[in-house]
N, C-alpha and C positions, 0 to 999 in steps of 0.2 A: 807279489812280485817275487816270491821264493821260487815258482818253477822258473822264470825267466833267469835269476839267478843260477840256479842249479844247471840249466841247459847252456848256459853260457860257461859256467865252470866245466860241463863237459866238455864242449867244445875246445877249452883250451889244454885239456888233458889229450884229446884225440888228434888235435892239430900238427901242424908241421914243429910248432915250437916244444910239444907235449911229447907223445908217444909215437907221432908220424903216421895214425892210423889214415889221418885224412892226408891227402897228397898235397904237396906244395903248389900252390895258384897265383896266379896275377891278374885272372878274370873278375874284375870287378861288376861286370853286367848282371852275371847270373845272381850274385847276391842282389843289386839294385831291382830287379825283376821282382824276385822272391818277397823283398822287402815291400815295393808297391803292392803286390799281390795282399800280402797280409795287413798292410794298414788301409787297403780298400775294403776289405770285408770286416776289420775291426771296426772302422768308422760307419759302416752301415748298419752293422749289429748294435752298436752305441746308439744310434739315433733310433733304431726300433725299441729299443729297451727305454729309449727316454720319452717316448710316446705311451709306451704301456704303462709309465707311472705318472703322467701325466705333465703336460708342458707347463711349467710355471717357473717363477723366480723373476724377481725384481732386479736382481744387481746382473745379470748376466748382460745386460747391454752395457753398463758401465765397463764392465771386464774385456768386453769387444772393443769398444769406440775409444776408451780411455786406457784401458790397461795394455794391450797391443801394442799401439804408439808407445807408449811409455816404456816397456819392456824392450822395445827396439831400440828407442835413443838412448835409454840408459845400458843398453847391452853394447852398444856402439862406442859410447863415451867410456866404459869400463875397457872395452879392447884398445882402445887409442892410447889409455894411459898404462896399462899392463903390457900390452902387446905393441910397443912403438913401431916395430918393424913392417905393419901392416898399414898401408896405404887406407886413406879415409873410407872408399867405398867397399875395399875388401873387408874393413872393418863392419861395415853393415850387414856384409854378406855374413860375417860370423855370427853377429847379433841375430840376424834371419834364421840360420843354420838352429842354434839353441832356442829359439822362440817358443818351437811348438810343445805342448803338454800330451802325454797319453796316459788317459785316465785307466785304459783298461789295464796298466800295469797295477793298478790298484783296485780290481776290480770288486775284491773281497770287503774292502774301505768303502766302495761307492753302494754297495748292500747294506752295509750297517745303519739301523735305524735309529741309532741312537745320534747319529750326523743330522743336522736340520736338513730338510729335504731343499731349500732353495739352495743350499750350499753344494751339494750333491748335484741338482741339475744345473747351476752356473758351471762347475767344474765339467762336466760332460757336455755342454754345447759347445761353450770355450774351447775346450780340446778337438771338438769336431770340425769347428770353422778356423781353428789357428792354423792350420797347415795352408790354407788357401791363401791368408793374409802373409805368411811367410813365405810362401812360394812366390808371389805376386813381385816381393821386396827382394827376395833373392835374384830372380831373374833382372829384374831391372838393376839392380845393384852389379851385378856381372855384365851386363851390357855397358854400363858406364865405365865399370873398373877397366874393362876390355878395351876401351876405347870404340867401341861399336855404335853407341849413341849419342854420340859427341855433338848431333845436330837436333837431339831430343829436350825441351825444357822440362821444368819440373811439373808443369800442367799435363804435359802429354803423358808423364809416368802415372799421375794420381788418375788418370782416367784409365790407362792401361791396369792399375790394380781394381780399380771400381769396375771395368768391363770383365776382368777375370774372375770377381766373386759373382755380379749378378747373372753373367753367362753360365757360371757353373750351378747356380740354383735354379736358373730357367732349366737346364739339361736335366738337373737332379729330378725336380720336379716332375717333367714330363716323363722320364722313365720310369720313376717309381711310381707315378700315378697308373700307367700303361701296363706296366708289369703285374701291379696289384691286381688291377679289374682284370687283366687275362688268367692270372693263375687262380685267383679267386672262384672266378666264373667257371673255369674248368673244373675246379675240384667240386663246385656245387652240382656240376651238371655229369659228374662222374667221368667226365672226358681225361680226368688226369689224377693220379693215384697221390697219396701223401709224400711216397716217396720220391717221385718225380716234382713235386710240387717244391719240395725243400730242395732240390737241384736246381728246378728253375729260379728260385728265390736267390741261391747264390748266383747264376746267370745275370738276374738283374743287377746285382751289387757290381759285379764285373763290367757289367755294358753302362753303367752311369761314370765309371773311371774311364773308359775307352773311349767312349762320345763326348764325355769332358775334355780329354785330351786331344780330342782329333779337332775340336773346334778351337785350340789353344786355350783354353780355360783351366780350372784346378780339377783334375779327375778325383782328388781327395773332397773337396769341398761337393762335388756332385754325387759322391757315394754319401756322404753323410745325410745331406737333403734328400736324395734318393730313399735312403731308409727311414726317413722320416715321413715321406710320402706314402711309402710302402704301407708302415705301420698304421697311419692314419685311415686309409683305405680300407686295410684290416678289421681296424677297431668299428670304423661307422657301419661296415656290413657285417658286424659280429662273427668275423671270422679269426680263426686262431692264426695266426702268423707261423709257418713252418720255418723253424729256424735252428732245428737239431743241427742239419748238417751245416749251415753257416758258421753256427758258433763253435764246431767241432773243427771245422776248417780254419777260421780265424786262431783259435787255441794253437792248431797243429801248425800253421804257417809262422805264428810269433815263436813260437819255440824252436822252431828250424831257423828262423832269422837269428834268435840269440846263441844257437849253437856255432851258426857259421861266424858270427861276430866274435865270439870266444875264441873259435879255432884259427882266423885270419887276421882280426883287427884288433884285439885286446892288446897282445903280449908285443906287437910291434910298436903299437901307439904309443903304448908307457914307456918303451925303451927310445923312442925318439924323441918325447915329451921332455922339456927342460921344465924349471921350477916355477917361470911364467906361466907355462901352459897350464899347470896342474893350480897355479894361485889363481887365473883367470876362470877357470872352470868352477872352482869353489866358489868364488865371489857371485859369477853368473847365477850359479843355482841358489845359492843360500841369500844373496842379498838384492840382486837386479829386480826379481820376480816378487819378494817380498815388498820390496818397497814401492814397484807399480801397482801392484794389488792394493796395496793400503791406502795409495794416493787416488787409485780410482773410485775407491770406496769411501771417502771422506765425505761429510756430510751426509750419510746415511743412515740407516737403522741398524746396521750391520753391526753386532756386537764385536769387541777388538778381537777375542779369541777366534771368530769366524773368519776375520779379516786373516789374521795370521794362519789360520789353517788354509785359507785359500791359496795364500802366498806361497806355503811352504810344500803344499800336495800339489806338485805340478811336475811329476817326473816326466823327464826326457827318453826317447826310447826310438821306436822305428820311426817315426816323423824327423827326427835329427838327423837320423842315419842315412834315410832317404835324400835328404836334402843336401849331405854331406858328399854324397855317391854323386848327385848330380854335377856338382863343382868339380870333383875328382874328375868325371867322364867327359866335362866340355874341353877341360885343360886350358882353360882362357886367362885363368889368373896366375899370377908370379908365385903366390904363396899356398896354392891350394892343399899342398902337403900339409903345411902347418894347421890350416883349416879344418882337416879330416882329424889331425891329432887331437885337437879341442874337443872336435864332435866324440871321437873315443874317449877320451879321459873325461868328459862331463857325463857321457851317457854311464859310464860304467860307477861314477862316484854318486850317479842318482839314483841307480837301481840299490845302491848299498845303502845309502842315508834314507831313502824314503821306505825301503823295507824295515830297518831296524826302529825307526821312529813311527810307525803305525799305532803302537799302544799308547804311546805319549799324545800323538794325535785326535785318537777317538776319546781320551781323556779330557783332553781342553776343550773339546765342542760339547762333549756330554756335561760337562760342567757347566759352560755357559748356556746349554738348553736348560738345566735344571734350576739355573738361575732365574734366567725370563719366564718360567713357568710359575715361580715363587712370587713373580712381580705384579 
């Protein structure tokens, strides 16, 4: 997470509130598009690396099916208690904005072999699919809060959320399989050089997102599932997945997003934030996810230290910023500015907290792993 912090600081230094090298701007569309591109490529790469390491993990299903709903419920209740100005459905929006995790920010931690494999894989899969659940919840909550969904019942919104996830998976699988088949086949027949194969792989990731969005599904989930499908085909056909360009692109886009985040959002967000906003952000980051993950893993063989690790290391990053920008761009909520302030404060705190606690986290699960090996 150090690079993200560094580029955020550089953005603050160069932005309008710093030296003024970057001009003042109220255009949120450019930031939103850049953040969406970054998140798309990050999720595609993350999924591919997951396949390369082997798809295993018994705790993933519980984190998805139990942990995510609990996180949304606890986040909503916390928002209502600490930010009473928010109506119920705007509190749901805020919970959805802060729910997605981004393990790409702790990439070095996820590659550390001292951390149990099932923990690393659970975090990766959860992070990849979280954005779809959060996006479906956010869109439904915005519709209800703005009064445009008064004629819809709870069943209709549940079907909407399920449709969003399933359609995203279908799109991702289709694009990933076809893209892998074309690229691998072309490379084997010498129709395509490795350089063009790398560029084509990046195009597959972006196509997953675009098609997912065009059918009103989640482009982010489609990108993650597309990465899984693409990597599975490459692995089964004994082909090397050309990922250098997508890796470099993901890192470049991510750092650009955090530079713009520091330049245009951090200072203004913190200036406008009251103590209730900061308190809610801390509670949402420290307590809500920790409690949700712990409850989701009750009556499993996952040791307590691993549960604490899973609950703590769920950094908020580009996914949260993208959802906040969606709220801001729609302009349908009365307190949209407040929701964006909370997102800015939460992402900033998350970057710092997860960065400084990485050594403690590694020691925590390393001791746990050592204890289990002796028993």
